[in-house]
C-alpha positions, -999 to 999 in steps of 0.1 A, spaced: 311 180 206 283 159 191 297 128 208 293 142 243 273 118 265 270 92 237 274 55 243 304 42 223 291 19 197 312 -8 179 316 -12 142 343 -33 126 358 -30 92 358 -63 73 379 -57 43 363 -65 10 383 -81 -18 387 -58 -48 375 -75 -79 374 -47 -104 382 -11 -110 371 12 -82 370 -15 -56 380 -2 -22 388 -22 8 386 -7 43 421 -5 57 426 -9 94 450 21 95 429 43 73 419 72 97 389 82 76 375 47 76 380 43 113 365 77 120 334 68 99 331 34 117 334 51 151 306 76 142 285 48 127 287 29 159 275 59 179 246 65 156 235 28 156 240 22 193 205 18 208 213 36 240 220 68 221 184 71 209 188 79 173 165 51 162 130 41 172 121 7 186 108 -2 151 141 5 135 134 39 119 157 69 124 142 98 145 145 131 127 162 143 159 172 127 191 157 157 210 119 160 211 114 197 208 124 213 175 114 240 151 117 225 116 95 207 92 85 182 119 73 199 150 85 170 172 120 155 171 107 119 175 88 122 142 107 110 112 108 122 76 115 106 43 145 129 43 159 112 74 152 78 60 170 86 27 201 98 46 200 65 66 201 46 33 232 66 24 247 58 57 242 20 52 255 23 16 287 39 29 289 12 55 287 -15 29 314 2 9 340 1 37 330 -32 53 316 -53 25 286 -61 47 255 -52 28 229 -66 52 222 -32 70 216 -16 36 191 -43 27 175 -40 61 170 -2 56 151 -8 24 131 -37 40 121 -15 70 112 14 47 90 -8 26 69 -20 56 67 14 73 72 47 55 63 34 20 25 29 23 14 -7 18 -17 -17 -1 -37 -17 31 -28 19 36 -40 29 1 -65 1 -5 -88 18 -30 -63 28 -56 -81 6 -82 -109 33 -82 -84 59 -95 -94 73 -129 -63 85 -149 -85 105 -172 -100 125 -143 -72 125 -117 -81 154 -95 -105 183 -87 -89 218 -86 -85 234 -52 -69 269 -51 -39 275 -29 -36 306 -8 -7 323 10 -22 325 45 -38 299 68 -67 324 73 -76 319 36 -86 282 43 -106 261 39 -103 264 1 -134 256 -20 -131 229 -46 -137 242 -81 -149 216 -106 -152 242 -133 -114 242 -137 -104 216 -163 -77 192 -154 -55 170 -177 -52 132 -178 -25 112 -160 -2 97 -188 18 73 -166 -7 56 -143 -15 29 -168 20 21 -178 31 19 -141 2 -4 -133 11 -26 -163 47 -28 -151 41 -35 -115 6 -51 -115 -10 -26 -91 -24 9 -90 -7 15 -57 19 43 -55 54 32 -45 70 62 -28 77 73 8 52 94 27 71 124 40 62 123 78 56 98 105 50 101 143 73 73 154 63 73 191 26 79 182 28 111 203 -4 125 189 -22 92 195 -39 87 161 -25 52 157 -24 54 119 -1 24 118 15 13 86 -1 -18 70 -35 -12 88 -52 16 69 -69 25 102 -68 46 134 -61 25 164 -55 54 188 -29 58 215 -2 31 219 32 21 209 44 20 173 47 45 144 18 64 129 15 82 96 7 119 100 6 150 78 9 187 83 15 218 61 -16 222 40 -26 259 44 -3 280 23 33 291 21 31 313 53 20 284 75 47 280 102 56 250 123 36 265 152 5 268 130 4 234 114 -23 209 123 -9 174 126 -35 150 115 -37 113 105 -32 104 69 -61 81 70 -89 103 82 -118 81 94 -135 110 113 -124 96 147 -105 127 155 -111 164 149 -146 176 140 -176 159 124 -156 158 91 -124 148 108 -97 174 98 -109 177 62 -130 209 65 -100 228 79 -84 226 45 -110 220 18 -145 235 15 -168 209 0 -205 201 0 -199 167 15 -168 148 28 -157 112 25 -135 93 49 -102 91 31 -65 83 30 -39 108 16 -2 108 13 25 134 4 58 125 -12 90 146 -8 107 139 -42 141 151 -30 141 124 -4 131 96 -28 157 108 -53 183 107 -26 173 71 -17 176 61 -54 210 78 -56 222 59 -25 211 27 -41 229 36 -73 262 41 -55 256 10 -34 252 -10 -66 284 5 -80 304 -2 -48 289 -37 -43 297 -46 -80 333 -35 -74 334 -60 -46 317 -88 -66 287 -86 -43 260 -69 -65 238 -100 -62 235 -94 -24 217 -61 -30 198 -68 -62 164 -69 -45 170 -36 -28 183 -20 -60 151 -32 -77 130 -15 -51 150 17 -57 144 14 -94 107 10 -88 107 41 -66 124 60 -93 97 51 -118 70 66 -95 92 96 -88 83 108 -123 50 120 -108 71 149 -95 78 160 -130 42 169 -139 19 197 -130 -2 185 -101 -34 190 -121 -17 177 -153 -21 211 -170 2 223 -198 34 240 -187 45 275 -197 29 310 -199 1 301 -175 -9 319 -144 -47 315 -143 -62 281 -137 -91 287 -162 -69 299 -191 -42 272 -186 -53 243 -208 -56 208 -197 -30 185 -213 -25 149 -223 6 128 -229 38 144 -219 33 180 -232 30 191 -196 60 172 -182 85 198 -170 113 172 -162 122 190 -130 116 175 -95 88 195 -79 85 202 -42 60 174 -36 35 151 -52 4 137 -34 -21 110 -38 -52 98 -20 -86 81 -22 -117 72 -3 -112 50 27 -121 13 23 -158 8 30 -167 44 23 -176 39 -13 -143 32 -30 -137 58 -56 -169 77 -49 -170 104 -23 -207 94 -18 -231 69 -35 -233 76 -72 -265 94 -82 -269 109 -47 -274 147 -47 -246 169 -31 -272 195 -22 -301 215 -36 -294 241 -62 -320 265 -48 -339 268 -15 -364 240 -9 -388 238 20 -382 205 38 -385 188 72 -350 172 70 -332 202 83 -313 206 51 -303 242 41 -294 257 7 -257 252 -4 -247 280 -27 -219 258 -42 -247 236 -57 -262 267 -75 -250 267 -111 -256 305 -113 -235 313 -83 -202 331 -93 -183 320 -62 -160 344 -44 -125 357 -45 -111 324 -35 -122 308 -68 -118 339 -89 -155 346 -89 -161 318 -114 -193 297 -118 -195 266 -97 -201 242 -126 -229 226 -106 -258 209 -124 -292 227 -123 -324 215 -105 -306 194 -80 -328 180 -51 -320 179 -14 -287 164 -4 -289 126 -2 -319 124 -27 -316 106 -60 -304 130 -88 -307 113 -122 -289 140 -141 -259 136 -119 -259 98 -122 -260 101 -160 -230 125 -159 -211 101 -137 -218 72 -161 -208 93 -191 -175 101 -173 -169 66 -162 -134 51 -167 -130 27 -184 -157 43 -206 -191 25 -208 -204 19 -242 -238 34 -251 -252 68 -241 -279 82 -219 -264 72 -186 -280 38 -185 -316 51 -180 -327 33 -213 -306 2 -207 -328 -29 -200 -304 -56 -210 -290 -77 -182 -254 -89 -181 -246 -125 -189 -244 -149 -160 -209 -154 -145 -193 -187 -154 -165 -208 -139 -173 -201 -103 -145 -219 -83 -134 -222 -47 -98 -209 -47 -91 -213 -9 -107 -220 24 -99 -218 61 -118 -227 92 -136 -194 90 -135 -183 53 -141 -194 17 -124 -176 -13 -141 -176 -47 -132 -166 -82 -152 -166 -115 -150 -156 -151 -162 -121 -161 -197 -115 -174 -204 -94 -205 -229 -65 -209 -238 -40 -235 -228 -11 -212 -204 -28 -189 -206 -48 -156 -202 -26 -125 -203 -52 -97 -208 -88 -88 -232 -98 -60 -222 -130 -41 -249 -152 -25 -246 -179 1 -275 -202 2 -295 -177 -18 -288 -148 6 -265 -119 -6 -233 -118 16 -213 -92 -3 -203 -75 -36 -171 -72 -55 -159 -50 -83 -135 -77 -94 -140 -114 -102 -130 -127 -68 -144 -125 -33 -137 -140 2 -166 -148 25 -155 -145 61 -169 -152 96 -179 -188 88 -181 -218 110 -154 -245 109 -162 -279 93 -194 -265 77 -206 -269 41 -217 -237 22 -231 -232 -13 -225 -201 -34 -237 -184 -65 -228 -150 -81 -248 -125 -102 -235 -97 -123 -249 -61 -122 -246 -32 -146 -248 6 -142 -285 7 -149 -292 -19 -121 -299 -48 -145 -290 -81 -128 -279 -113 -145 -291 -148 -138 -272 -166 -111 -241 -186 -119 -239 -223 -114 -236 -231 -77 -204 -242 -61 -200 -258 -27 -172 -257 -1 -167 -271 34 -146 -250 57 -116 -265 74 -116 -280 108 -115 -255 137 -85 -236 150 -67 -260 174 -48 -241 200 -49 -208 182 -80 -187 187 -72 -161 161 -79 -164 123 -46 -167 105 -35 -161 69 -2 -161 51 10 -136 25 37 -144 0 59 -127 -25 82 -143 -51 118 -132 -45 133 -154 -73 151 -140 -103 147 -173 -121 124 -203 -118 152 -226 -130 182 -217 -108 195 -237 -78 175 -220 -51 139 -213 -42 135 -178 -27 104 -163 -11 91 -138 13 64 -148 38 45 -130 65 19 -144 89 -11 -122 97 -36 -126 126 -69 -113 114 -87 -125 145 -96 -107 178 -72 -126 201 -35 -134 202 -21 -166 188 6 -187 204 32 -188 176 49 -219 190 18 -239 178 19 -225 142 36 -240 112 36 -227 76 40 -251 47 52 -242 12 47 -272 -12 72 -278 -41 88 -306 -61 126 -308 -63 127 -327 -96 160 -346 -101 191 -343 -79 198 -347 -42 169 -356 -19 183 -336 10 181 -299 14 196 -268 30 174 -239 42 182 -204 53 165 -174 68 181 -142 53 160 -117 72 131 -116 96 115 -88 114 111 -112 143 147 -121 140 159 -152 122 167 -168 155 130 -170 162 123 -188 129 128 -225 123 129 -241 88 131 -276 74 121 -297 43 99 -328 46 85 -353 21 48 -347 19 37 -381 7 13 -363 -17 8 -375 -53 -4 -340 -63 15 -323 -90 42 -300 -78 38 -310 -41 61 -339 -33 79 -319 -5 72 -289 16 92 -263 34 79 -260 69 84 -227 88 79 -226 125 83 -202 153 102 -210 185 81 -189 209 61 -157 213 26 -147 204 10 -128 175 -14 -101 186 -48 -96 171 -45 -76 139 -7 -80 139 17 -94 113 50 -111 119 65 -88 93 86 -100 64 105 -133 66 130 -138 37 137 -175 31 155 -197 6 162 -234 2 185 -255 -20 193 -291 -27 224 -304 -10 241 -309 -44 230 -274 -55 214 -288 -87 187 -266 -103 150 -266 -96 121 -261 -121 97 -241 -100 72 -234 -128 48 -262 -117 54 -260 -79 21 -261 -61 26 -231 -38 46 -209 -62 31 -177 -75 46 -149 -96 36 -119 -76 66 -98 -64 45 -78 -38 29 -94 -8 -5 -110 -14 -27 -136 3 -15 -171 -7 -42 -197 -7 -19 -225 -17 4 -221 12 -9 -238 43 -10 -225 79 -14 -252 106 -23 -245 142 -13 -278 159 -23 -304 133 -53 -284 120 -52 -266 87 -63 -231 95 -55 -213 62 -50 -224 26 -58 -255 6 -35 -284 10 -26 -304 -22 
């Protein structure tokens, strides 16, 4: 009955050769295999409408439904995890593992938030991971007042995860997406923004107002709330009662779905290994293992409080280490942060008052906020507990020294010294080693060595020709919006929590590349290392081209160059495109001698695009490439000019992007 009105898709069993115990080849006369392949073909046939144009499965082919999603053309991480199971089973009976790898690749660039979607994770403080907000049974009980008087525990796994994967980003599926952008928020993966109505998937969220909230009462909202929709505070004040609100991003993970995806990858590995093909899915299995590591967040209390015999938030003690890990998968885990440009980890500028602690006559139109009164005992929603506010606070937005000192005392990593920096008069040392790490026709990238300070450096201010052009919390910065073929001079100063500023670093100069040829958009290339070994017989990488400009770029004019040295062996090469969002048929590859005497750069892999255009703000998506010498002798990639060790996509200043004959991104050797 389910097949009525469906287009008959085609799927062919290609028997795998058993190479070990448990290996199973699909037999042409096996009725179960053939029934599976018939159904698989129906599900994957585009005319039947089970998948969106971006390759994600709809939760339902119908649009109206009464379930966790309120619209059938949304998708859930649950649907994606079952899709991964479908492709694992397909690989088992056909020996073709490309669809399984594609499922993971699509998930990674869509439903798993990218760094741009959670761009301020570096501001996360594992020792102070959350502020308590009571949960209530009925939607009418909301918004729920934040209660800072409830102690929370510390996050014991954030540091080890960051150490293992080199990032504070969370690697897990967000549970809900609006695949047709029906609501029009345009919270598109990989953008961290709200682009409004238009084609393409959008992150959304619902279900935040108690257990009784039904599908007809939910309030679909963008996960990145930039206050473009809803009220003056976006959608935030429908759920949380706070003295002030920050533009922010927030995601919710459904652990059962991530666990199912990991389970599918486990059995895919078992079945592929039995076929002697485990290497074909190694990269996807590694993604599943990473997802499983982050899935451990579902095994902790959401406020990292101790487990057992606790029903009251004030009496339940905060915990550290793993004495509050319950080792069961909870219903969800969630994470979030301030939107980029809205203060990083701060909900407001540090030291700025949330509101006055008692009525103050003023001509600014600012009233008295009882939640800022330390003597106020709250209401039934927070158990009639004191607010925990500091006394004698001034009007909202005014400098509040006591609050700033408290913020500094609670800083993570901790700042040495005491007194909140009010008595600190020692300036940091001047930054050293200022270097140009990359340049384009419109930008210059810089890095430098860290300064030292008795209480800790909080920021670096970057100056161009003596005028400040930006600040960075790290030891790198990219100055954009520059003019092609123009010389610029830079210095950097360090700043500490008390506002002491160092002397300027030694100056460094850079001349931007020549202008953009036939392309009017600013381009950059991002790279990830896909190699398991630097000394095997192939160079493997992932690339994606990004248009950060305001107009489209003609891709037929664009070439990307990755420089390397082949060492000994054959001087001819083979290249392959294993996967591309654009389609490998749209990608050209070849190896050319560079004529350069620079170390690690005797040859380059050149990647081109047959046709098409790249819209402003768009990315080509992932392009998985590899190359080999014709005699299949080994490389030694350790000293290759363009090679890096990052396994997640990052800007690559040593990979060149040419528009026509003009270098538009990167530094050529």
